[in-house]
N, CA, C and O atoms as a GROMACS GRO file, in nm:
protein
  580
    1UNK      N    1  -4.019   0.863   7.280
    1UNK     CA    2  -3.981   0.918   7.147
    1UNK      C    3  -4.042   1.044   7.123
    1UNK      O    4  -3.972   1.119   7.055
    2UNK      N    5  -4.159   1.093   7.161
    2UNK     CA    6  -4.225   1.205   7.150
    2UNK      C    7  -4.147   1.305   7.204
    2UNK      O    8  -4.122   1.404   7.135
    3UNK      N    9  -4.098   1.294   7.332
    3UNK     CA   10  -3.993   1.375   7.394
    3UNK      C   11  -3.870   1.401   7.319
    3UNK      O   12  -3.820   1.513   7.332
    4UNK      N   13  -3.812   1.316   7.243
    4UNK     CA   14  -3.698   1.347   7.175
    4UNK      C   15  -3.739   1.455   7.055
    4UNK      O   16  -3.667   1.548   7.021
    5UNK      N   17  -3.861   1.426   7.002
    5UNK     CA   18  -3.904   1.478   6.849
    5UNK      C   19  -3.919   1.628   6.915
    5UNK      O   20  -3.890   1.723   6.842
    6UNK      N   21  -3.954   1.649   7.025
    6UNK     CA   22  -4.023   1.790   7.065
    6UNK      C   23  -3.915   1.860   7.142
    6UNK      O   24  -3.907   1.979   7.111
    7UNK      N   25  -3.831   1.821   7.231
    7UNK     CA   26  -3.714   1.882   7.284
    7UNK      C   27  -3.592   1.888   7.244
    7UNK      O   28  -3.518   1.979   7.279
    8UNK      N   29  -3.557   1.798   7.169
    8UNK     CA   30  -3.421   1.785   7.093
    8UNK      C   31  -3.383   1.886   7.022
    8UNK      O   32  -3.269   1.930   7.041
    9UNK      N   33  -3.470   1.948   6.922
    9UNK     CA   34  -3.474   2.052   6.824
    9UNK      C   35  -3.456   2.177   6.931
    9UNK      O   36  -3.374   2.267   6.911
   10UNK      N   37  -3.536   2.172   7.038
   10UNK     CA   38  -3.550   2.310   7.131
   10UNK      C   39  -3.415   2.304   7.182
   10UNK      O   40  -3.340   2.403   7.179
   11UNK      N   41  -3.385   2.206   7.223
   11UNK     CA   42  -3.225   2.205   7.279
   11UNK      C   43  -3.121   2.242   7.213
   11UNK      O   44  -3.028   2.305   7.262
   12UNK      N   45  -3.127   2.203   7.090
   12UNK     CA   46  -3.027   2.252   6.978
   12UNK      C   47  -3.040   2.392   6.940
   12UNK      O   48  -2.945   2.456   6.895
   13UNK      N   49  -3.159   2.441   6.959
   13UNK     CA   50  -3.175   2.570   6.911
   13UNK      C   51  -3.141   2.655   7.025
   13UNK      O   52  -3.084   2.758   6.991
   14UNK      N   53  -3.161   2.640   7.151
   14UNK     CA   54  -3.104   2.689   7.277
   14UNK      C   55  -2.950   2.699   7.284
   14UNK      O   56  -2.889   2.798   7.326
   15UNK      N   57  -2.892   2.580   7.236
   15UNK     CA   58  -2.758   2.582   7.247
   15UNK      C   59  -2.690   2.674   7.115
   15UNK      O   60  -2.581   2.729   7.126
   16UNK      N   61  -2.744   2.678   7.032
   16UNK     CA   62  -2.702   2.764   6.926
   16UNK      C   63  -2.711   2.911   6.970
   16UNK      O   64  -2.608   2.978   6.975
   17UNK      N   65  -2.819   2.960   7.000
   17UNK     CA   66  -2.827   3.092   7.053
   17UNK      C   67  -2.793   3.148   7.163
   17UNK      O   68  -2.788   3.270   7.176
   18UNK      N   69  -2.762   3.050   7.271
   18UNK     CA   70  -2.699   3.072   7.403
   18UNK      C   71  -2.552   3.122   7.407
   18UNK      O   72  -2.524   3.220   7.475
   19UNK      N   73  -2.470   3.066   7.345
   19UNK     CA   74  -2.340   3.106   7.326
   19UNK      C   75  -2.309   3.237   7.259
   19UNK      O   76  -2.204   3.294   7.289
   20UNK      N   77  -2.383   3.285   7.181
   20UNK     CA   78  -2.380   3.394   7.083
   20UNK      C   79  -2.370   3.519   7.163
   20UNK      O   80  -2.302   3.617   7.136
   21UNK      N   81  -2.460   3.497   7.283
   21UNK     CA   82  -2.474   3.620   7.360
   21UNK      C   83  -2.348   3.644   7.458
   21UNK      O   84  -2.323   3.755   7.504
   22UNK      N   85  -2.283   3.547   7.481
   22UNK     CA   86  -2.186   3.538   7.599
   22UNK      C   87  -2.022   3.550   7.496
   22UNK      O   88  -1.921   3.602   7.544
   23UNK      N   89  -2.026   3.499   7.372
   23UNK     CA   90  -1.906   3.499   7.302
   23UNK      C   91  -1.845   3.641   7.305
   23UNK      O   92  -1.911   3.744   7.303
   24UNK      N   93  -1.716   3.633   7.309
   24UNK     CA   94  -1.640   3.756   7.318
   24UNK      C   95  -1.522   3.756   7.217
   24UNK      O   96  -1.458   3.651   7.204
   25UNK      N   97  -1.495   3.846   7.157
   25UNK     CA   98  -1.387   3.835   7.046
   25UNK      C   99  -1.246   3.815   7.138
   25UNK      O  100  -1.219   3.853   7.252
   26UNK      N  101  -1.178   3.749   7.052
   26UNK     CA  102  -1.049   3.716   7.103
   26UNK      C  103  -0.947   3.849   7.089
   26UNK      O  104  -0.899   3.853   6.976
   27UNK      N  105  -0.915   3.928   7.152
   27UNK     CA  106  -0.821   4.048   7.131
   27UNK      C  107  -0.670   4.014   7.094
   27UNK      O  108  -0.601   3.951   7.173
   28UNK      N  109  -0.620   4.059   6.967
   28UNK     CA  110  -0.500   4.044   6.965
   28UNK      C  111  -0.423   4.220   6.930
   28UNK      O  112  -0.481   4.327   6.910
   29UNK      N  113  -0.292   4.193   6.934
   29UNK     CA  114  -0.213   4.304   6.917
   29UNK      C  115  -0.152   4.281   6.782
   29UNK      O  116  -0.078   4.186   6.758
   30UNK      N  117  -0.178   4.350   6.714
   30UNK     CA  118  -0.111   4.349   6.525
   30UNK      C  119  -0.025   4.474   6.516
   30UNK      O  120  -0.035   4.582   6.574
   31UNK      N  121   0.056   4.434   6.434
   31UNK     CA  122   0.158   4.548   6.374
   31UNK      C  123   0.138   4.544   6.224
   31UNK      O  124   0.056   4.466   6.176
   32UNK      N  125   0.206   4.619   6.150
   32UNK     CA  126   0.228   4.621   6.013
   32UNK      C  127   0.297   4.517   5.978
   32UNK      O  128   0.400   4.498   6.042
   33UNK      N  129   0.264   4.427   5.875
   33UNK     CA  130   0.309   4.310   5.855
   33UNK      C  131   0.471   4.318   5.795
   33UNK      O  132   0.552   4.225   5.791
   34UNK      N  133   0.488   4.450   5.753
   34UNK     CA  134   0.643   4.470   5.689
   34UNK      C  135   0.709   4.537   5.804
   34UNK      O  136   0.811   4.600   5.775
   35UNK      N  137   0.676   4.536   5.908
   35UNK     CA  138   0.742   4.597   6.027
   35UNK      C  139   0.876   4.501   6.069
   35UNK      O  140   0.971   4.553   6.127
   36UNK      N  141   0.876   4.390   6.042
   36UNK     CA  142   0.990   4.319   6.099
   36UNK      C  143   0.970   4.244   6.249
   36UNK      O  144   1.034   4.151   6.298
   37UNK      N  145   0.868   4.311   6.298
   37UNK     CA  146   0.826   4.244   6.422
   37UNK      C  147   0.735   4.110   6.411
   37UNK      O  148   0.621   4.110   6.366
   38UNK      N  149   0.804   3.992   6.459
   38UNK     CA  150   0.726   3.875   6.451
   38UNK      C  151   0.647   3.838   6.597
   38UNK      O  152   0.564   3.748   6.591
   39UNK      N  153   0.667   3.895   6.707
   39UNK     CA  154   0.618   3.851   6.849
   39UNK      C  155   0.674   3.966   6.956
   39UNK      O  156   0.779   4.030   6.953
   40UNK      N  157   0.585   3.967   7.035
   40UNK     CA  158   0.607   4.072   7.149
   40UNK      C  159   0.544   3.993   7.273
   40UNK      O  160   0.452   3.912   7.272
   41UNK      N  161   0.622   4.041   7.381
   41UNK     CA  162   0.617   3.995   7.512
   41UNK      C  163   0.493   4.099   7.595
   41UNK      O  164   0.481   4.217   7.562
   42UNK      N  165   0.426   4.050   7.680
   42UNK     CA  166   0.311   4.137   7.762
   42UNK      C  167   0.388   4.280   7.808
   42UNK      O  168   0.335   4.388   7.780
   43UNK      N  169   0.490   4.275   7.865
   43UNK     CA  170   0.574   4.383   7.900
   43UNK      C  171   0.616   4.499   7.791
   43UNK      O  172   0.617   4.620   7.814
   44UNK      N  173   0.651   4.434   7.665
   44UNK     CA  174   0.649   4.510   7.544
   44UNK      C  175   0.538   4.573   7.523
   44UNK      O  176   0.540   4.696   7.523
   45UNK      N  177   0.436   4.513   7.504
   45UNK     CA  178   0.304   4.558   7.450
   45UNK      C  179   0.261   4.678   7.568
   45UNK      O  180   0.226   4.790   7.533
   46UNK      N  181   0.268   4.638   7.711
   46UNK     CA  182   0.265   4.751   7.789
   46UNK      C  183   0.360   4.886   7.765
   46UNK      O  184   0.314   5.001   7.762
   47UNK      N  185   0.479   4.857   7.750
   47UNK     CA  186   0.555   4.968   7.739
   47UNK      C  187   0.520   5.047   7.606
   47UNK      O  188   0.532   5.169   7.619
   48UNK      N  189   0.483   5.007   7.493
   48UNK     CA  190   0.424   5.065   7.374
   48UNK      C  191   0.322   5.144   7.418
   48UNK      O  192   0.330   5.266   7.426
   49UNK      N  193   0.203   5.064   7.453
   49UNK     CA  194   0.091   5.144   7.468
   49UNK      C  195   0.079   5.225   7.598
   49UNK      O  196  -0.030   5.275   7.624
   50UNK      N  197   0.185   5.243   7.682
   50UNK     CA  198   0.178   5.322   7.782
   50UNK      C  199   0.293   5.450   7.761
   50UNK      O  200   0.300   5.536   7.848
   51UNK      N  201   0.359   5.454   7.670
   51UNK     CA  202   0.442   5.544   7.614
   51UNK      C  203   0.605   5.523   7.670
   51UNK      O  204   0.694   5.606   7.653
   52UNK      N  205   0.619   5.405   7.734
   52UNK     CA  206   0.749   5.395   7.796
   52UNK      C  207   0.862   5.392   7.698
   52UNK      O  208   0.968   5.454   7.705
   53UNK      N  209   0.813   5.293   7.586
   53UNK     CA  210   0.906   5.278   7.472
   53UNK      C  211   0.852   5.266   7.358
   53UNK      O  212   0.788   5.168   7.319
   54UNK      N  213   0.875   5.372   7.296
   54UNK     CA  214   0.806   5.380   7.166
   54UNK      C  215   0.887   5.314   7.034
   54UNK      O  216   0.863   5.345   6.918
   55UNK      N  217   0.967   5.240   7.068
   55UNK     CA  218   1.075   5.162   6.968
   55UNK      C  219   1.026   5.025   6.959
   55UNK      O  220   0.970   4.977   7.057
   56UNK      N  221   1.040   4.957   6.855
   56UNK     CA  222   1.039   4.798   6.858
   56UNK      C  223   1.184   4.775   6.854
   56UNK      O  224   1.268   4.861   6.829
   57UNK      N  225   1.208   4.647   6.883
   57UNK     CA  226   1.339   4.580   6.917
   57UNK      C  227   1.454   4.639   6.787
   57UNK      O  228   1.571   4.673   6.807
   58UNK      N  229   1.384   4.639   6.658
   58UNK     CA  230   1.484   4.662   6.553
   58UNK      C  231   1.482   4.831   6.549
   58UNK      O  232   1.536   4.872   6.446
   59UNK      N  233   1.452   4.896   6.601
   59UNK     CA  234   1.477   5.045   6.613
   59UNK      C  235   1.360   5.135   6.537
   59UNK      O  236   1.349   5.258   6.536
   60UNK      N  237   1.284   5.047   6.482
   60UNK     CA  238   1.146   5.138   6.412
   60UNK      C  239   1.042   5.188   6.511
   60UNK      O  240   0.992   5.126   6.604
   61UNK      N  241   1.023   5.295   6.479
   61UNK     CA  242   0.916   5.371   6.596
   61UNK      C  243   0.810   5.322   6.575
   61UNK      O  244   0.773   5.298   6.460
   62UNK      N  245   0.718   5.288   6.709
   62UNK     CA  246   0.607   5.217   6.738
   62UNK      C  247   0.509   5.327   6.716
   62UNK      O  248   0.540   5.432   6.773
   63UNK      N  249   0.403   5.328   6.651
   63UNK     CA  250   0.307   5.406   6.642
   63UNK      C  251   0.193   5.355   6.717
   63UNK      O  252   0.130   5.287   6.635
   64UNK      N  253   0.143   5.352   6.808
   64UNK     CA  254   0.036   5.263   6.853
   64UNK      C  255  -0.082   5.373   6.802
   64UNK      O  256  -0.066   5.491   6.768
   65UNK      N  257  -0.198   5.299   6.806
   65UNK     CA  258  -0.335   5.348   6.781
   65UNK      C  259  -0.446   5.279   6.851
   65UNK      O  260  -0.436   5.156   6.856
   66UNK      N  261  -0.557   5.339   6.910
   66UNK     CA  262  -0.655   5.272   6.984
   66UNK      C  263  -0.800   5.346   6.959
   66UNK      O  264  -0.818   5.458   6.910
   67UNK      N  265  -0.893   5.255   7.006
   67UNK     CA  266  -1.020   5.323   7.012
   67UNK      C  267  -1.066   5.414   7.103
   67UNK      O  268  -1.014   5.424   7.214
   68UNK      N  269  -1.165   5.488   7.065
   68UNK     CA  270  -1.207   5.584   7.189
   68UNK      C  271  -1.216   5.547   7.311
   68UNK      O  272  -1.249   5.431   7.335
   69UNK      N  273  -1.187   5.645   7.421
   69UNK     CA  274  -1.219   5.585   7.556
   69UNK      C  275  -1.333   5.545   7.590
   69UNK      O  276  -1.345   5.478   7.693
   70UNK      N  277  -1.444   5.576   7.511
   70UNK     CA  278  -1.582   5.525   7.546
   70UNK      C  279  -1.609   5.403   7.497
   70UNK      O  280  -1.716   5.351   7.526
   71UNK      N  281  -1.503   5.330   7.403
   71UNK     CA  282  -1.540   5.191   7.349
   71UNK      C  283  -1.519   5.099   7.454
   71UNK      O  284  -1.427   5.114   7.535
   72UNK      N  285  -1.617   4.984   7.458
   72UNK     CA  286  -1.598   4.899   7.563
   72UNK      C  287  -1.477   4.780   7.532
   72UNK      O  288  -1.431   4.703   7.616
   73UNK      N  289  -1.446   4.786   7.415
   73UNK     CA  290  -1.328   4.706   7.354
   73UNK      C  291  -1.193   4.748   7.442
   73UNK      O  292  -1.118   4.668   7.497
   74UNK      N  293  -1.182   4.862   7.441
   74UNK     CA  294  -1.077   4.963   7.483
   74UNK      C  295  -1.064   4.934   7.625
   74UNK      O  296  -0.952   4.907   7.670
   75UNK      N  297  -1.159   4.936   7.694
   75UNK     CA  298  -1.164   4.904   7.841
   75UNK      C  299  -1.144   4.756   7.869
   75UNK      O  300  -1.107   4.721   7.981
   76UNK      N  301  -1.165   4.670   7.777
   76UNK     CA  302  -1.134   4.532   7.778
   76UNK      C  303  -1.005   4.494   7.778
   76UNK      O  304  -0.950   4.402   7.839
   77UNK      N  305  -0.953   4.594   7.685
   77UNK     CA  306  -0.805   4.562   7.647
   77UNK      C  307  -0.732   4.592   7.746
   77UNK      O  308  -0.644   4.511   7.776
   78UNK      N  309  -0.745   4.701   7.815
   78UNK     CA  310  -0.634   4.752   7.921
   78UNK      C  311  -0.682   4.649   8.064
   78UNK      O  312  -0.605   4.620   8.156
   79UNK      N  313  -0.803   4.612   8.055
   79UNK     CA  314  -0.860   4.558   8.188
   79UNK      C  315  -0.752   4.408   8.162
   79UNK      O  316  -0.674   4.373   8.250
   80UNK      N  317  -0.765   4.334   8.031
   80UNK     CA  318  -0.691   4.228   8.018
   80UNK      C  319  -0.546   4.232   8.019
   80UNK      O  320  -0.478   4.134   8.049
   81UNK      N  321  -0.491   4.364   7.981
   81UNK     CA  322  -0.332   4.362   7.965
   81UNK      C  323  -0.293   4.419   8.120
   81UNK      O  324  -0.210   4.345   8.173
   82UNK      N  325  -0.321   4.496   8.177
   82UNK     CA  326  -0.278   4.556   8.322
   82UNK      C  327  -0.384   4.530   8.400
   82UNK      O  328  -0.339   4.531   8.515
   83UNK      N  329  -0.510   4.504   8.404
   83UNK     CA  330  -0.595   4.493   8.497
   83UNK      C  331  -0.637   4.602   8.560
   83UNK      O  332  -0.644   4.603   8.683
   84UNK      N  333  -0.672   4.710   8.483
   84UNK     CA  334  -0.680   4.853   8.507
   84UNK      C  335  -0.803   4.900   8.447
   84UNK      O  336  -0.804   4.884   8.325
   85UNK      N  337  -0.911   4.955   8.498
   85UNK     CA  338  -1.016   5.016   8.446
   85UNK      C  339  -0.973   5.162   8.373
   85UNK      O  340  -0.863   5.215   8.392
   86UNK      N  341  -1.068   5.214   8.295
   86UNK     CA  342  -1.047   5.329   8.200
   86UNK      C  343  -1.022   5.461   8.297
   86UNK      O  344  -0.958   5.555   8.251
   87UNK      N  345  -1.066   5.465   8.410
   87UNK     CA  346  -1.044   5.578   8.472
   87UNK      C  347  -0.891   5.568   8.531
   87UNK      O  348  -0.822   5.668   8.548
   88UNK      N  349  -0.853   5.454   8.556
   88UNK     CA  350  -0.704   5.455   8.596
   88UNK      C  351  -0.618   5.481   8.484
   88UNK      O  352  -0.516   5.546   8.506
   89UNK      N  353  -0.645   5.433   8.344
   89UNK     CA  354  -0.566   5.462   8.234
   89UNK      C  355  -0.587   5.624   8.197
   89UNK      O  356  -0.489   5.695   8.179
   90UNK      N  357  -0.676   5.658   8.191
   90UNK     CA  358  -0.717   5.820   8.170
   90UNK      C  359  -0.635   5.916   8.295
   90UNK      O  360  -0.578   6.022   8.268
   91UNK      N  361  -0.642   5.865   8.418
   91UNK     CA  362  -0.574   5.936   8.495
   91UNK      C  363  -0.423   5.944   8.487
   91UNK      O  364  -0.353   6.039   8.523
   92UNK      N  365  -0.373   5.801   8.422
   92UNK     CA  366  -0.222   5.802   8.392
   92UNK      C  367  -0.168   5.886   8.290
   92UNK      O  368  -0.051   5.924   8.286
   93UNK      N  369  -0.272   5.918   8.192
   93UNK     CA  370  -0.236   5.978   8.063
   93UNK      C  371  -0.245   6.111   8.104
   93UNK      O  372  -0.160   6.189   8.061
   94UNK      N  373  -0.345   6.157   8.189
   94UNK     CA  374  -0.337   6.304   8.223
   94UNK      C  375  -0.210   6.352   8.283
   94UNK      O  376  -0.153   6.454   8.244
   95UNK      N  377  -0.166   6.270   8.384
   95UNK     CA  378  -0.033   6.310   8.447
   95UNK      C  379   0.071   6.310   8.356
   95UNK      O  380   0.157   6.396   8.377
   96UNK      N  381   0.089   6.230   8.246
   96UNK     CA  382   0.209   6.214   8.152
   96UNK      C  383   0.180   6.365   8.089
   96UNK      O  384   0.263   6.452   8.113
   97UNK      N  385   0.072   6.396   8.014
   97UNK     CA  386   0.060   6.476   7.930
   97UNK      C  387   0.064   6.606   7.988
   97UNK      O  388   0.110   6.701   7.925
   98UNK      N  389   0.015   6.618   8.117
   98UNK     CA  390   0.034   6.760   8.204
   98UNK      C  391   0.192   6.768   8.215
   98UNK      O  392   0.245   6.871   8.174
   99UNK      N  393   0.266   6.672   8.266
   99UNK     CA  394   0.396   6.684   8.294
   99UNK      C  395   0.497   6.708   8.160
   99UNK      O  396   0.613   6.744   8.178
  100UNK      N  397   0.446   6.688   8.036
  100UNK     CA  398   0.515   6.690   7.912
  100UNK      C  399   0.574   6.583   7.876
  100UNK      O  400   0.639   6.580   7.772
  101UNK      N  401   0.563   6.475   7.957
  101UNK     CA  402   0.655   6.347   7.940
  101UNK      C  403   0.609   6.288   7.796
  101UNK      O  404   0.696   6.291   7.708
  102UNK      N  405   0.483   6.234   7.764
  102UNK     CA  406   0.466   6.178   7.630
  102UNK      C  407   0.314   6.208   7.623
  102UNK      O  408   0.244   6.267   7.705
  103UNK      N  409   0.276   6.145   7.488
  103UNK     CA  410   0.126   6.158   7.449
  103UNK      C  411   0.074   6.054   7.434
  103UNK      O  412   0.151   5.970   7.388
  104UNK      N  413  -0.050   6.011   7.459
  104UNK     CA  414  -0.113   5.875   7.454
  104UNK      C  415  -0.112   5.838   7.302
  104UNK      O  416  -0.074   5.911   7.211
  105UNK      N  417  -0.164   5.706   7.291
  105UNK     CA  418  -0.178   5.662   7.147
  105UNK      C  419  -0.286   5.736   7.071
  105UNK      O  420  -0.382   5.781   7.134
  106UNK      N  421  -0.280   5.750   6.955
  106UNK     CA  422  -0.357   5.808   6.860
  106UNK      C  423  -0.516   5.746   6.851
  106UNK      O  424  -0.530   5.624   6.837
  107UNK      N  425  -0.616   5.821   6.858
  107UNK     CA  426  -0.746   5.743   6.858
  107UNK      C  427  -0.796   5.763   6.728
  107UNK      O  428  -0.771   5.863   6.660
  108UNK      N  429  -0.881   5.647   6.687
  108UNK     CA  430  -0.968   5.625   6.591
  108UNK      C  431  -1.107   5.573   6.616
  108UNK      O  432  -1.123   5.538   6.733
  109UNK      N  433  -1.204   5.561   6.542
  109UNK     CA  434  -1.318   5.527   6.563
  109UNK      C  435  -1.376   5.373   6.566
  109UNK      O  436  -1.482   5.342   6.621
  110UNK      N  437  -1.308   5.299   6.512
  110UNK     CA  438  -1.346   5.156   6.457
  110UNK      C  439  -1.218   5.098   6.445
  110UNK      O  440  -1.110   5.155   6.430
  111UNK      N  441  -1.254   4.935   6.454
  111UNK     CA  442  -1.140   4.858   6.448
  111UNK      C  443  -1.083   4.852   6.293
  111UNK      O  444  -0.965   4.834   6.263
  112UNK      N  445  -1.193   4.870   6.199
  112UNK     CA  446  -1.163   4.908   6.066
  112UNK      C  447  -1.037   5.023   6.035
  112UNK      O  448  -0.936   5.000   5.969
  113UNK      N  449  -1.071   5.142   6.099
  113UNK     CA  450  -0.977   5.230   6.110
  113UNK      C  451  -0.853   5.180   6.159
  113UNK      O  452  -0.757   5.202   6.085
  114UNK      N  453  -0.831   5.118   6.267
  114UNK     CA  454  -0.728   5.051   6.353
  114UNK      C  455  -0.617   4.995   6.254
  114UNK      O  456  -0.497   5.020   6.251
  115UNK      N  457  -0.705   4.901   6.165
  115UNK     CA  458  -0.630   4.823   6.058
  115UNK      C  459  -0.557   4.888   5.984
  115UNK      O  460  -0.437   4.865   5.967
  116UNK      N  461  -0.650   5.021   5.906
  116UNK     CA  462  -0.611   5.091   5.800
  116UNK      C  463  -0.478   5.182   5.860
  116UNK      O  464  -0.383   5.214   5.788
  117UNK      N  465  -0.488   5.214   5.997
  117UNK     CA  466  -0.377   5.291   6.035
  117UNK      C  467  -0.247   5.200   6.052
  117UNK      O  468  -0.134   5.242   6.027
  118UNK      N  469  -0.274   5.085   6.092
  118UNK     CA  470  -0.161   5.005   6.118
  118UNK      C  471  -0.092   4.960   5.971
  118UNK      O  472   0.028   4.937   5.957
  119UNK      N  473  -0.170   4.953   5.891
  119UNK     CA  474  -0.129   4.906   5.731
  119UNK      C  475  -0.044   5.018   5.695
  119UNK      O  476   0.068   4.996   5.650
  120UNK      N  477  -0.100   5.172   5.715
  120UNK     CA  478  -0.030   5.270   5.632
  120UNK      C  479   0.077   5.333   5.709
  120UNK      O  480   0.149   5.414   5.651
  121UNK      N  481   0.102   5.301   5.866
  121UNK     CA  482   0.228   5.359   5.912
  121UNK      C  483   0.326   5.222   5.945
  121UNK      O  484   0.289   5.128   6.015
  122UNK      N  485   0.446   5.234   5.885
  122UNK     CA  486   0.547   5.124   5.904
  122UNK      C  487   0.550   5.063   6.037
  122UNK      O  488   0.554   4.941   6.051
  123UNK      N  489   0.547   5.159   6.151
  123UNK     CA  490   0.549   5.106   6.294
  123UNK      C  491   0.392   5.096   6.355
  123UNK      O  492   0.376   5.082   6.476
  124UNK      N  493   0.289   5.103   6.274
  124UNK     CA  494   0.173   5.076   6.345
  124UNK      C  495   0.151   4.960   6.436
  124UNK      O  496   0.194   4.847   6.417
  125UNK      N  497   0.082   4.998   6.536
  125UNK     CA  498   0.039   4.892   6.623
  125UNK      C  499  -0.091   4.910   6.681
  125UNK      O  500  -0.112   5.015   6.742
  126UNK      N  501  -0.166   4.838   6.673
  126UNK     CA  502  -0.321   4.826   6.737
  126UNK      C  503  -0.363   4.702   6.786
  126UNK      O  504  -0.298   4.598   6.778
  127UNK      N  505  -0.493   4.717   6.844
  127UNK     CA  506  -0.565   4.583   6.926
  127UNK      C  507  -0.687   4.573   6.809
  127UNK      O  508  -0.736   4.675   6.762
  128UNK      N  509  -0.723   4.458   6.775
  128UNK     CA  510  -0.842   4.421   6.676
  128UNK      C  511  -0.878   4.286   6.763
  128UNK      O  512  -0.825   4.227   6.857
  129UNK      N  513  -1.002   4.264   6.680
  129UNK     CA  514  -1.050   4.098   6.716
  129UNK      C  515  -0.961   4.012   6.632
  129UNK      O  516  -0.921   4.059   6.525
  130UNK      N  517  -0.927   3.896   6.666
  130UNK     CA  518  -0.874   3.814   6.599
  130UNK      C  519  -0.937   3.792   6.460
  130UNK      O  520  -0.862   3.794   6.363
  131UNK      N  521  -1.061   3.772   6.444
  131UNK     CA  522  -1.125   3.750   6.331
  131UNK      C  523  -1.114   3.880   6.217
  131UNK      O  524  -1.124   3.871   6.095
  132UNK      N  525  -1.095   3.974   6.280
  132UNK     CA  526  -1.046   4.095   6.183
  132UNK      C  527  -0.890   4.099   6.121
  132UNK      O  528  -0.865   4.154   6.014
  133UNK      N  529  -0.809   4.045   6.188
  133UNK     CA  530  -0.676   4.036   6.135
  133UNK      C  531  -0.633   3.967   6.007
  133UNK      O  532  -0.670   3.854   5.976
  134UNK      N  533  -0.562   4.036   5.943
  134UNK     CA  534  -0.580   3.972   5.799
  134UNK      C  535  -0.433   3.963   5.749
  134UNK      O  536  -0.350   3.993   5.834
  135UNK      N  537  -0.386   3.926   5.628
  135UNK     CA  538  -0.259   3.920   5.559
  135UNK      C  539  -0.177   4.060   5.585
  135UNK      O  540  -0.055   4.060   5.603
  136UNK      N  541  -0.250   4.172   5.584
  136UNK     CA  542  -0.164   4.325   5.598
  136UNK      C  543  -0.123   4.349   5.724
  136UNK      O  544  -0.059   4.450   5.752
  137UNK      N  545  -0.163   4.241   5.830
  137UNK     CA  546  -0.116   4.309   5.970
  137UNK      C  547  -0.047   4.147   6.016
  137UNK      O  548  -0.088   4.043   5.964
  138UNK      N  549   0.050   4.150   6.108
  138UNK     CA  550   0.089   4.038   6.177
  138UNK      C  551   0.053   4.028   6.312
  138UNK      O  552   0.090   4.121   6.382
  139UNK      N  553  -0.024   3.919   6.378
  139UNK     CA  554  -0.048   3.902   6.502
  139UNK      C  555   0.081   3.904   6.580
  139UNK      O  556   0.163   3.820   6.541
  140UNK      N  557   0.121   3.984   6.686
  140UNK     CA  558   0.236   3.951   6.759
  140UNK      C  559   0.190   3.943   6.923
  140UNK      O  560   0.275   3.922   7.010
  141UNK      N  561   0.081   3.958   6.946
  141UNK     CA  562   0.047   3.909   7.102
  141UNK      C  563  -0.120   3.875   7.134
  141UNK      O  564  -0.204   3.958   7.100
  142UNK      N  565  -0.145   3.798   7.176
  142UNK     CA  566  -0.274   3.741   7.217
  142UNK      C  567  -0.299   3.782   7.320
  142UNK      O  568  -0.208   3.755   7.398
  143UNK      N  569  -0.409   3.858   7.383
  143UNK     CA  570  -0.471   3.863   7.520
  143UNK      C  571  -0.558   3.753   7.580
  143UNK      O  572  -0.676   3.731   7.551
  144UNK      N  573  -0.489   3.693   7.661
  144UNK     CA  574  -0.576   3.593   7.752
  144UNK      C  575  -0.694   3.629   7.817
  144UNK      O  576  -0.680   3.711   7.908
  145UNK      N  577  -0.808   3.588   7.794
  145UNK     CA  578  -0.927   3.621   7.866
  145UNK      C  579  -0.931   3.595   8.039
  145UNK      O  580  -1.032   3.622   8.104
   0.00000   0.00000   0.00000
C-alpha cells in the first residue's frame, strides 16, 4: 500500500510531463475562409508552394506565405510534404529565381503573421499549427507525421 501512495503520484507526474517534451504540433495548410477552396490534395499543395501552379481550381490566384528558412517548423513542413530538407528547398528556389521563372513564397516571422497574411489576402495560403487555425481560415490539408 505504501508503494502505491508513493509511486503512483510520481508515475502520474512523470506521464504528464514526459509527453510534453515530445508533443509536436499538427501542421495544417490553411486558406482564406472566403476563398471558395474547401480541400486540397498533396500535389496541389506542392504545386502552390513550389510555384508550379499559383492558381486554385476556381481561378483565384494563390498567394503562399511561409516562415523564415531558419524556422524549424518550415523545415518540418517541407520534410513532411516532400521529404526534403531546407538545403534542397533553397537550392530549388535559387535555380528558379536565377532563371527568372518564379519567386518563392512570401516570408513572415511567425505563425500569427501567417494567419494575418492569409486572412488579408483572398488567395492567401499558409501552414500553421492546427491549434492556431480559427474561423477566419479554412483547413484544406493536414500533414501526416
